[in-house]
N, C-alpha and C positions, 0 to 999 in steps of 0.2 A: 395119211402123211405121204405126200408125193415124193418121188425121187428114186434113186437107185437103192434096191434092197440090199441090206447088209448080210442077210442070211436067207437061205432058200425057203424056209418055212415061215418067214415073216408075214404077219397079218396086216391087212389094209385097215387103217384107223383114221377117221377124219372127224371134223366138227359135227357134221350131220349125224354121224353114228353116235357120238357121245351125247348129243342133245336128246336123241331118242332113248338111249340107255338110261340117262338120268331121269327123264320123264317117266319111264316105266318102273324104275326101281325106287327112285326118291322123288315122288310127286311134289313134295314140299319145296324142292329146289327147281322144279320145272319152270322154265321161263327165264332163269338166270342166264346171262350171256356166257357163251362158251367160246374160248379162243385157244388155239394151239400155243404151247410153250416150246420155244426153240431149245433143242437139247441134242448133244452128241451121244446120248446114251444109246446102248445097243439092245437093251432088254425091255424097256418100257417106253410108252408114249405118255406125255403129260398134257393136260388141258386145264387152263384156268377156268374156274366155275364161279362166276360172280367175283366179288372182291375178297371173299373169306376162304374159298376152298380151291383145291386142285384135284382133278381126277387123274388117276394113274392106272393105265391099262397095260398088261403084258403085250409086247410085240410078238413074242415067240412062245410056243407052248411050254418050253422048259422053265420060263420065268413065272408060270402060274403058281409054282410052289412057294414063291417068295411072298405071295399075298397073305397066306395064313401065318407064315413066320413073322412078318412085320406086324400084323395085327396082334399076334400073341405076345411078342417080346418087346416091342417099342415102349408100350406103357410101363413095362417092368424096368427097363433100362433107363428111360428118360430122367427120372428123379436123381439119378446118380451122376449124370453127365454135366460138365461145365459149359457146354455149348448147346444151343437149341437144336432139336431134332424133330422130324415130322411127327404130327399127332394124328392118328387115324380117327375119323369120325363116321365112317360108313364103309360097308363091305357089301359087294354083290356077288352072288354065285354065278357060275356059268349057266347060260340059259339062252332064251330067244334073243337073237340079234348079235350075240357075241359068245364064242365058244369057251371063254376062259373067265375065271373070277377076276374081279377088279376092286379098287379101293378109292375112297375119297379121304383126303387129308386136309387139315387146316393149312392155309397158304402161309408160307414163310417169306417175308420180304427180303429182298436181296438179289444179287446177280451172281452167277457162278464165277469161280475164280479164273476161268479161262477167258470169258468175255469181259470181266471186270477184275483184272489182276490185283492181287493183294499188294497194297502199297507199303504196309508195315510188316515186313517179313519176319522181323524179330518177334513181334507180338504173335504173329501166326504160328511161328515155330514153337513158342512156349505153350500157346493155347492148344495146339494139336497134340503136343506131347502130353499135356495134362489130360486131354480128352481120351487118348489111348490108354493112359495109365488108369484113369477112372473106369473105363470100360472093362479093362482086364481085372479090375478089383471086384467086380460084381460076381456073385456066386454063379458059376457056369453049369451047375447041376441041371441036367435035362436039356441043355442047349443042343441044337442041331449042329452037325459038323459043317464047317464052312467049306465051300468049294476051293478056297485057297488056304485051308487050315492044315494041309499036309506039306510034305516036301515040294519044293518048286518043280522038281522033275515030274511029279504026278500031274501038275497043272500043264506044263508045256508038252508033255506026252511025246517027246521025241521030235517035235517040230522045230526046235531051235536051230540045229545045224542047217536044215534046209532054208530057214529064214535068213540065216547069215550068208549062205551061198548066194541067194537071190539079191540081198541088199549089197553084198560085196560086188557082185557082177555089175550092178547098176552104179557102183562107185560112191555109194552113200554111207558105207561103213568100212572100217578096216577089218576085214574078215579074219586075218591072222590074230590081231589083238583080241577080237571078240571071242574067238574060239579058245584062246589061251585064258582069257578071263573066265569063260564058262567052265573050263576044266578045273580052275581053282575053286569055283563054286561047288563042283561035284565032289571035291575033296573035303568039304566042310563037315564037321560033325552035325548030326541032326538033332532036333528038339527031343529032349527026353523028360520034359516036365509035364505036369498035369495040364490038360487043355484049358485055355482061357478064352474069353470073348474076344472076337476080332470083328472089325467092320469089313475088312478085306477089299475095300475099293475106295480108299482115301485119295482120289485123284482130283485135280482142279475142278472138273465138271460136277463133282459131288460136294464141293465146298462153297458156301455162300459168303459173299462179302457185302458190307454196308460201309459207305464212306471210307473205302480202302482197307477196312479191317475185317478179319475173319469173324463171321457171326453165327454160322450154323453148319451142320453136317447133314446131308441128305442121302437118299438112296441106300437103304439097308438091305438090298437084295442079296448081298454076299454075306450078311451077318451070320455068325455061327461061332463055333469053338474050335480051337486048334492051336497051332504054333503062332505066336505073336509076330513073327518076322514079316509077314505080308503087310502089316500095318506100319512098318518102317518106311515104306515106299515114298511118302511125301518128302522125305529128306532129299530125294533126287528128282521127283516129278514136279515139285513146287519150290523148294527152298534152294538156297545158294550155298557155296562152300563156306561163307562166313556166317551163315545162320544155322547151318546143319547141326552144329554142336549144341545149340540152344534146344533144339528139338530132342536130341538124344538125351541131354541132361534131364529135361522135363519128363521124358518118357520112362527114364530109368532103365533103358535097354542095356544089357550086358554085352560084352564083346562078341560072343557067339551069335546072339540074336541080331546084333547090328550087321555082322558079316552076312548072315543069311538074308537079311533085309536088302542089302546091296545086291545080293544074288537075285532076289526077286525083281529089283529094279532093272537089272540087266536083262533077265529073261523076259519079263513082261514087255519091256521096251522093244526088244528085238522082234519077238513073235507078233506083238500087236501092230507095230509099225508096218511090218510086211503084210499082214493080213488085211489091214484096213486102209492101205494107201489110196485105193480108188474109192471105196464105198463110204469111208468116214474119215476125211482128211483132218478134221479137228482132233479126233482121237489119235490118229497117226502122228500128228504134230506133238501131242503130249507124250506119246511113246518115244518119239525121236529125242525129245528133250531129256526124258528119263534115262534112256540108255546112253546118251551122250555124256550126261553128268556121271553116271556110274562108270563108264569106260575111262573117263578122264582120271578118275581115282585109281582104277586098276593100272593105268599107264604110269601114273606118278608113284605107284607103290605105296599109296596111303593105306 
């Protein structure tokens, strides 16, 4: 995949490589046409394989651990979920030609919600709320901890103030408002319930639409157990002020979880926009929208 690398240890992956990997590991699919799938994802590269399949390869070493997790847990979770999710049909271990394990999934028709925005946001709000609620209802025993399953401060790792300074210096964010909002997040009580399943990355690029309606949820690399607050982020990354309440009602989120979720939207938006402004402008645009919506609520006192 040509272009500016988003991370220093990012691997080079292209059509020729995938053709060779498929022929070596899955000879029954050798000869099927391979074509790259455009994506603003940071962890994986995807290639359409014929009409029925998609090959998903980690771009960076840390994403390799997602392969086993998705292969293990997606078949367990899928029957409980109201939206379509990826179905794994093949797995390859690290070996000759590629240093990391990789997967093949059934192809899900649709376009991501960034490239093909949701036209019916009310429907999407309810369906996403139901999706998260159903996911959280599945027995979480034995589930791995999600990288966004703890407090938002563990995820941002102290990078937020610096991101605010840089964005503020460039005139793209009200730094005083952002820091005041962040300080209010730091005062929130933390999750004290039992861990539940979370997708952890319910961003527009990981939501598929068909005919303007939400149809599927993809990319379960962040899947795991923890605090459900991170799965509230679609309220600010995708939805609008007049559809947000539909998502909250369908999700069943209590006041504390909702408040922490808005804190996630603020922190993720600020840190991600700053980090990916040059290397991934699509993701940076999603982040800008997310933190803008969250900051507007903090400013209004909502």
